[in-house]
C-alpha positions as CSV (number, residue, x, y, z in Angstrom):
1,M,-5.9,26.1,17.5
2,A,-7.2,22.8,16.2
3,E,-4.5,20.4,14.9
4,T,-3.8,19.7,11.1
5,S,-4.3,16.3,9.7
6,R,-0.6,16.3,9.2
7,E,-0.1,17.3,12.5
8,R,-2.4,14.6,13.9
9,V,-0.8,11.7,11.7
10,L,2.9,13.1,13.0
11,K,1.6,12.5,16.7
12,A,0.4,9.3,16.1
13,F,4.1,8.3,14.9
14,N,5.8,10.1,17.5
15,H,3.4,8.2,20.0
16,E,2.0,11.5,21.2
17,Q,-1.8,11.3,21.9
18,P,-3.6,13.4,18.9
19,E,-6.8,15.4,19.3
20,R,-8.3,12.4,17.3
21,V,-7.4,9.2,15.8
22,P,-6.3,9.9,12.2
23,V,-8.2,8.0,9.7
24,D,-6.8,7.0,6.3
25,L,-8.6,5.4,2.9
26,G,-7.0,5.5,-0.1
27,S,-3.4,7.3,0.8
28,N,-1.7,3.7,-0.8
29,R,-2.1,0.4,-2.3
30,A,-3.3,-1.4,0.9
31,T,-5.6,1.1,2.2
32,S,-7.7,1.6,-0.4
33,I,-10.7,0.3,-2.3
34,N,-11.9,-1.8,-5.0
35,A,-13.4,0.4,-7.7
36,I,-16.5,-1.7,-7.7
37,A,-17.2,-1.2,-4.5
38,Y,-16.1,2.2,-4.8
39,H,-18.9,3.2,-7.9
40,R,-21.4,1.7,-5.3
41,L,-20.2,3.8,-2.3
42,R,-20.9,7.0,-4.2
43,K,-24.0,6.0,-5.3
44,F,-25.2,4.9,-1.6
45,L,-24.0,8.5,-0.3
46,G,-25.7,10.5,-3.3
47,L,-22.9,11.8,-4.6
48,P,-22.2,13.5,-7.6
49,D,-21.5,10.9,-10.5
50,K,-17.9,11.1,-11.6
51,P,-15.5,9.3,-13.7
52,I,-14.2,6.0,-11.6
53,R,-10.6,6.5,-12.1
54,V,-8.6,3.1,-11.5
55,Y,-5.0,4.0,-10.6
56,D,-3.7,0.3,-9.9
57,V,-5.2,-1.7,-12.7
58,V,-3.5,-5.0,-11.1
59,Q,-5.9,-4.5,-7.8
60,H,-8.4,-2.7,-9.4
61,L,-7.7,0.1,-7.1
62,A,-10.0,3.5,-7.2
63,I,-8.9,7.1,-6.5
64,V,-10.8,8.2,-3.8
65,D,-12.3,11.4,-4.6
66,D,-12.1,15.0,-2.5
67,D,-15.9,14.7,-1.4
68,V,-15.2,11.0,0.0
69,L,-12.2,12.2,2.1
70,E,-14.5,14.7,3.4
71,R,-17.0,12.7,4.2
72,F,-14.6,10.3,5.9
73,G,-12.3,12.9,7.7
74,V,-9.4,11.4,5.9
75,D,-6.1,12.8,7.2
76,L,-3.6,11.0,4.2
77,I,-3.0,11.2,0.8
78,D,-0.5,9.9,-1.8
79,I,1.7,12.3,-4.1
80,G,-0.1,10.8,-7.2
81,R,-3.1,12.9,-6.2
82,A,-0.9,15.9,-7.5
83,F,-1.0,14.3,-10.8
84,Y,-4.3,12.4,-11.2
85,D,-6.4,15.5,-12.5
86,D,-4.4,15.4,-15.7
87,M,-7.0,13.9,-18.0
88,S,-4.8,13.3,-20.9
89,T,-3.2,10.6,-18.3
90,W,-6.2,8.0,-18.7
91,K,-8.3,6.3,-21.2
92,P,-11.7,4.3,-21.0
93,W,-12.0,0.6,-19.8
94,Q,-14.8,-1.5,-18.0
95,L,-14.7,-3.2,-14.9
96,P,-16.0,-6.9,-14.8
97,D,-19.4,-5.8,-13.5
98,G,-20.1,-3.5,-16.6
99,T,-19.0,-0.2,-14.7
100,D,-17.2,2.3,-17.0
101,C,-14.1,3.5,-15.7
102,L,-10.6,5.1,-16.4
103,I,-7.1,3.4,-16.8
104,P,-3.9,4.8,-16.8
105,S,-3.4,5.8,-20.8
106,W,-0.3,3.6,-20.9
107,T,-1.3,0.6,-19.9
108,N,-0.8,-2.1,-22.3
109,I,-4.2,-4.2,-21.9
110,G,-6.1,-6.3,-24.1
111,K,-8.9,-8.8,-24.1
112,E,-8.5,-12.6,-26.0
113,G,-11.5,-14.5,-25.9
114,D,-13.2,-13.9,-22.5
115,D,-10.1,-12.9,-21.0
116,W,-8.3,-9.7,-19.9
117,Y,-4.4,-9.5,-20.1
118,L,-1.9,-7.1,-19.2
119,Y,1.1,-6.9,-21.4
120,S,4.6,-5.8,-21.3
121,P,5.8,-2.9,-23.5
122,D,6.7,-5.6,-26.2
123,G,3.4,-7.7,-25.8
124,R,4.3,-10.4,-23.4
125,R,1.4,-11.3,-21.3
126,L,2.2,-10.6,-17.9
127,G,-1.0,-11.0,-16.0
128,I,-4.6,-12.5,-16.7
129,Q,-8.0,-11.1,-15.4
130,K,-10.7,-14.4,-16.3
131,P,-14.2,-13.7,-16.1
132,H,-15.5,-13.0,-12.7
133,M,-12.5,-11.7,-11.6
134,F,-11.4,-8.7,-9.8
135,N,-7.7,-8.6,-10.3
136,F,-4.9,-9.5,-12.3
137,D,-3.0,-12.4,-11.8
138,Q,0.7,-12.7,-12.6
139,I,1.4,-15.6,-15.0
140,H,4.7,-14.2,-16.3
141,W,8.2,-15.0,-13.9
142,P,11.2,-13.9,-15.6
143,F,13.5,-16.2,-13.8
144,V,11.4,-19.4,-13.1
145,D,14.1,-21.5,-14.3
146,G,16.5,-20.0,-11.9
147,I,18.4,-17.0,-11.3
148,P,20.9,-16.3,-14.2
149,D,24.5,-16.0,-13.7
150,D,24.6,-12.7,-15.6
151,L,22.4,-9.8,-13.5
152,S,23.4,-7.0,-15.7
153,N,20.3,-6.5,-17.4
154,L,18.0,-6.7,-14.1
155,Q,16.7,-3.2,-14.3
156,E,15.4,-3.4,-17.9
157,I,13.8,-6.9,-16.5
158,L,12.1,-5.2,-13.4
159,S,10.9,-2.3,-15.6
160,N,8.9,-4.4,-18.2
161,E,8.5,-7.8,-17.1
162,V,7.2,-7.3,-13.4
163,M,3.2,-7.3,-13.6
164,W,3.1,-5.3,-9.8
165,N,5.6,-2.7,-11.5
166,I,3.3,-1.6,-14.6
167,P,3.2,2.2,-13.6
168,K,0.6,4.2,-12.0
169,P,0.4,8.2,-12.0
170,P,2.4,9.7,-12.2
171,N,4.3,7.2,-14.8
172,L,7.9,7.9,-13.3
173,A,9.5,6.2,-16.0
174,T,8.7,9.6,-18.7
175,T,7.9,12.3,-15.6
176,T,11.2,14.2,-14.8
177,L,12.5,15.1,-11.6
178,S,11.8,18.4,-12.0
179,D,8.0,18.0,-12.7
180,L,7.7,15.3,-10.4
181,A,9.3,17.7,-7.5
182,Q,6.8,20.6,-8.7
183,G,4.0,18.7,-8.6
184,V,4.3,17.2,-4.9
185,K,5.6,20.9,-3.9
186,T,2.2,22.2,-5.2
187,L,0.3,19.4,-3.7
188,R,2.0,19.9,0.1
189,N,1.3,23.9,-0.3
190,S,-2.6,23.0,-1.4
191,T,-3.2,20.7,1.4
192,D,-2.6,20.0,5.2
193,K,-3.1,16.5,4.9
194,A,-0.4,14.1,5.6
195,I,1.5,13.0,2.2
196,V,2.6,9.5,1.7
197,T,4.8,8.7,-0.8
198,P,5.8,5.2,-2.2
199,G,9.6,3.9,-1.4
200,I,11.7,2.3,-4.0
201,G,12.7,-1.4,-3.2
202,R,11.1,-4.5,-1.9
203,F,13.1,-7.6,-1.8
204,I,11.6,-10.7,-0.4
205,E,8.3,-10.0,-3.2
206,M,10.9,-9.0,-6.0
207,G,12.6,-12.3,-5.6
208,Q,8.9,-13.8,-5.5
209,Y,7.7,-11.8,-8.6
210,L,10.7,-12.9,-10.5
211,C,11.3,-16.5,-9.8
212,R,7.7,-17.2,-8.5
213,N,7.1,-17.7,-4.6
214,D,7.5,-21.5,-4.2
215,N,10.9,-21.6,-6.3
216,F,12.3,-18.3,-4.1
217,L,11.3,-19.9,-0.7
218,M,13.2,-22.9,-1.8
219,M,16.0,-21.0,-3.1
220,L,16.7,-18.9,0.3
221,A,17.1,-22.6,1.9
222,A,18.6,-24.4,-1.1
223,E,20.8,-21.7,-3.2
224,P,21.8,-18.9,-0.2
225,E,24.4,-17.5,-2.2
226,N,22.1,-17.1,-5.6
227,V,20.0,-15.5,-3.5
228,H,22.3,-13.0,-2.0
229,R,23.9,-12.4,-5.6
230,L,20.4,-11.3,-6.9
231,L,19.5,-9.2,-3.4
232,D,22.5,-7.3,-3.7
233,R,21.9,-6.5,-7.5
234,L,18.4,-5.2,-6.3
235,L,20.0,-3.0,-3.6
236,E,22.4,-1.6,-6.3
237,I,19.3,-0.6,-8.1
238,Y,17.3,0.7,-5.7
239,L,19.7,3.0,-3.9
240,P,20.7,5.6,-6.6
241,Q,16.8,5.5,-7.4
242,L,15.9,6.0,-3.9
243,E,18.4,8.8,-3.5
244,Q,17.3,10.6,-6.6
245,F,13.6,10.1,-5.8
246,L,14.1,11.7,-2.3
247,S,16.1,14.3,-3.6
248,A,12.8,15.4,-5.7
249,V,10.5,14.9,-3.1
250,G,11.6,14.2,0.3
251,Q,11.1,17.8,1.6
252,Y,7.5,17.7,0.6
253,V,6.1,14.4,2.1
254,D,5.5,13.0,5.5
255,I,5.8,9.0,5.0
256,V,8.0,7.0,3.2
257,R,6.2,3.7,2.8
258,F,7.8,0.4,1.5
259,G,6.3,-2.7,0.7
260,D,7.5,-6.3,1.6
261,D,5.3,-9.2,2.5
262,L,7.1,-11.3,4.6
263,G,4.3,-13.1,6.3
264,M,1.4,-15.7,5.6
265,Q,-1.8,-16.4,7.6
266,T,-0.2,-18.9,10.2
267,G,2.9,-16.6,10.4
268,P,6.1,-15.3,8.8
269,Q,7.2,-16.5,5.4
270,I,10.6,-16.9,6.8
271,S,12.3,-17.6,10.4
272,P,13.8,-14.9,12.1
273,D,17.0,-16.0,11.6
274,M,16.7,-16.0,7.6
275,Y,15.2,-12.4,8.1
276,R,18.1,-11.3,9.6
277,E,20.2,-12.7,7.0
278,F,18.6,-12.0,3.9
279,F,16.5,-9.0,4.5
280,K,17.0,-7.0,7.5
281,P,20.6,-5.2,6.6
282,R,19.0,-4.4,3.0
283,H,15.9,-2.6,4.4
284,S,18.2,-0.6,6.5
285,A,20.0,0.2,4.1
286,L,16.6,1.8,2.7
287,W,15.3,2.9,5.6
288,Q,18.6,4.9,6.8
289,K,19.1,6.4,3.4
290,V,15.4,8.2,3.9
291,K,16.2,9.2,7.4
292,E,19.8,10.7,6.1
293,M,17.8,12.5,3.2
294,C,14.5,13.9,5.1
295,D,12.3,14.2,7.9
296,A,9.9,11.9,6.8
297,K,8.8,8.8,8.8
298,V,9.5,5.0,7.2
299,A,6.5,2.7,7.2
300,L,6.2,-1.1,5.7
301,H,3.1,-2.5,4.0
302,C,3.7,-6.1,5.2
303,C,0.7,-8.4,5.5
304,G,0.7,-11.7,7.4
305,G,1.1,-13.0,11.1
306,I,4.6,-11.0,11.6
307,R,4.8,-10.7,15.1
308,P,8.0,-12.4,15.6
309,L,9.5,-10.2,13.1
310,L,8.9,-6.9,14.7
311,E,11.9,-6.6,16.6
312,D,14.3,-7.0,14.1
313,L,12.1,-4.8,11.9
314,I,12.1,-2.4,14.6
315,D,15.8,-2.4,14.9
316,A,16.5,-2.0,10.8
317,G,14.5,1.4,11.5
318,L,10.8,1.0,10.9
319,D,8.7,3.8,12.0
320,G,5.2,2.4,11.4
321,I,3.6,-1.1,10.1
322,N,0.4,-1.3,7.6
323,P,-2.0,-3.3,7.6
324,V,-1.7,-4.9,11.1
325,Q,-3.6,-8.3,9.8
326,T,-5.3,-9.3,13.1
327,S,-6.9,-12.3,11.8
328,C,-3.4,-13.9,11.5
329,V,-1.6,-16.2,14.3
330,G,-0.3,-13.9,16.7
331,M,-1.4,-10.6,15.8
332,D,-3.9,-10.1,18.6
333,P,-4.5,-6.5,19.0
334,A,-4.2,-5.9,22.4
335,E,-0.9,-8.0,22.7
336,L,0.8,-6.3,19.6
337,K,-0.3,-2.7,21.5
338,A,1.1,-3.9,24.8
339,E,4.1,-5.0,23.4
340,F,5.5,-2.8,20.5
341,G,2.7,0.1,21.0
342,D,5.2,2.5,22.4
343,R,8.0,2.0,19.3
344,L,5.7,1.2,16.4
345,C,2.8,3.1,14.7
346,F,0.1,0.7,13.6
347,W,-1.5,1.7,10.6
348,G,-4.4,-0.5,10.1
349,G,-6.1,-2.8,12.0
350,G,-8.9,-1.1,12.3
351,C,-11.5,-3.2,10.8
352,D,-11.3,-7.0,9.5
353,T,-11.7,-7.0,5.9
354,Q,-11.4,-11.2,5.7
355,S,-14.7,-11.8,8.1
356,V,-16.2,-8.9,9.3
357,L,-16.5,-5.7,6.8
358,P,-17.9,-8.2,4.2
359,R,-20.2,-10.0,6.1
360,A,-21.3,-8.5,9.3
361,T,-24.0,-6.0,9.7
362,P,-23.6,-2.4,9.8
363,E,-24.3,-2.5,13.5
364,Q,-21.4,-5.8,14.1
365,V,-19.0,-3.5,12.4
366,R,-19.8,-0.6,14.3
367,S,-18.9,-2.7,17.6
368,H,-16.0,-3.9,16.0
369,V,-14.4,-0.9,15.1
370,L,-14.8,0.8,18.5
371,E,-13.6,-1.7,19.9
372,R,-10.2,-1.7,18.1
373,L,-10.2,2.0,18.3
374,E,-10.3,1.2,22.5
375,I,-7.4,-1.0,22.2
376,F,-4.9,0.8,19.6
377,S,-5.8,4.6,19.9
378,P,-4.2,5.6,23.8
379,G,-1.3,7.0,23.8
380,G,-0.8,7.7,20.1
381,G,0.8,5.1,17.8
382,F,-2.3,4.4,15.8
383,I,-3.8,5.5,12.3
384,F,-7.2,4.1,11.6
385,A,-7.4,2.3,8.2
386,Q,-9.3,-1.4,7.6
387,I,-6.9,-4.5,7.2
388,H,-6.2,-3.9,3.7
389,N,-8.0,-2.8,0.5
390,I,-12.0,-2.5,0.7
391,T,-12.9,-5.5,-1.6
392,A,-15.7,-5.4,-4.2
393,E,-18.0,-7.6,-2.6
394,V,-18.2,-5.2,0.8
395,P,-21.8,-3.6,1.1
396,P,-21.6,0.5,1.1
397,E,-23.4,0.3,4.2
398,N,-20.7,-1.6,5.8
399,I,-18.3,1.1,4.7
400,V,-20.2,4.0,6.1
401,A,-20.4,2.4,9.1
402,M,-16.9,1.8,9.7
403,F,-16.0,5.2,9.1
404,D,-19.0,7.0,11.1
405,A,-17.9,4.8,14.1
406,V,-14.4,6.4,14.1
407,A,-16.1,9.7,13.9
408,E,-18.2,8.6,17.1
409,F,-15.2,7.7,18.7
410,N,-13.7,11.0,17.8
411,G,-16.6,12.9,18.8
412,R,-16.9,14.2,15.5
413,K,-20.4,15.3,13.6
414,V,-21.4,13.1,10.8
415,E,-22.8,15.5,7.7
């Protein structure tokens, strides 16, 4: 009997050789596709017109419909898919190129002159999209003037003043745990694909969202006591939220994916020693909680050149890493596979989205992807995905060439 998508993905995480390399497109906010590129892709494939639903307004990420998932042999989906078809949760908007789309109905969005803004519930500007931008940029940092002495209202600030926390379907602020559990249970019973859920808890990113990147990095060195106080308060908030969330959906999901960008193009944002002091114990607390409560694998979205941190991330309880940004210093695919391939599942790294996917020819994309598959796939430990989201300018023929190369490698006929 042929293995299911779920079995294939779990084999990859368990470092067993699956029958074919598992494939991802759209199971999370870093393996997705810009809505403009998605609209063009559907037309290129000759698929029926469907409403373009933008579930992540900040990054303009589109829901990948079932017909595209099947065309590309995708093996993973996110829990939001249990709720996306409720059309009462959507309202009309328009993408920068004039394409009509739908966005979550609770998104507080408005235009002032030529600029679009994302607002907090009380009307504070959180993000801006200027003409010809394909995403929103953060413009409000609640702690830009310093970490306050009183952090008792931090939960309210996280919910209302952080642009990146604008909810996507389902709106966890208004969806009951029982409704959430029922929706995800129904999803699991309807698919053999591996189900991915976002985890609850980010630390370096949240410090930067609250204080601004430059300020928070300086605080790590100059105000360590203040930073520890903030991170401790975040953990106090995250742990009970994670427990409640997993009590509802943990038995129905296969991967719990956290996010905390620790890297840059040239290497880590912080030293290994600083990671061990500030972040490793808190990551470990969350990731071990997942393993106590369910059988799901723990994955981390973490951009950049993070090779010097991988040993500590594995030690903290990490099972898989995404997006495997191989264009960064220290992130050579063959070296990563040789050093960490028996302990870490590489979820990404399959196609360079900085230089290859947007600029190469389809044949160059094919060759590049086949080369990556030869490196990463032996012995399991690999889920194919492009490096981060497919951006607006990527030609549809290159997207098709990328996934068709995976199908070719897997020996699957392309319909």
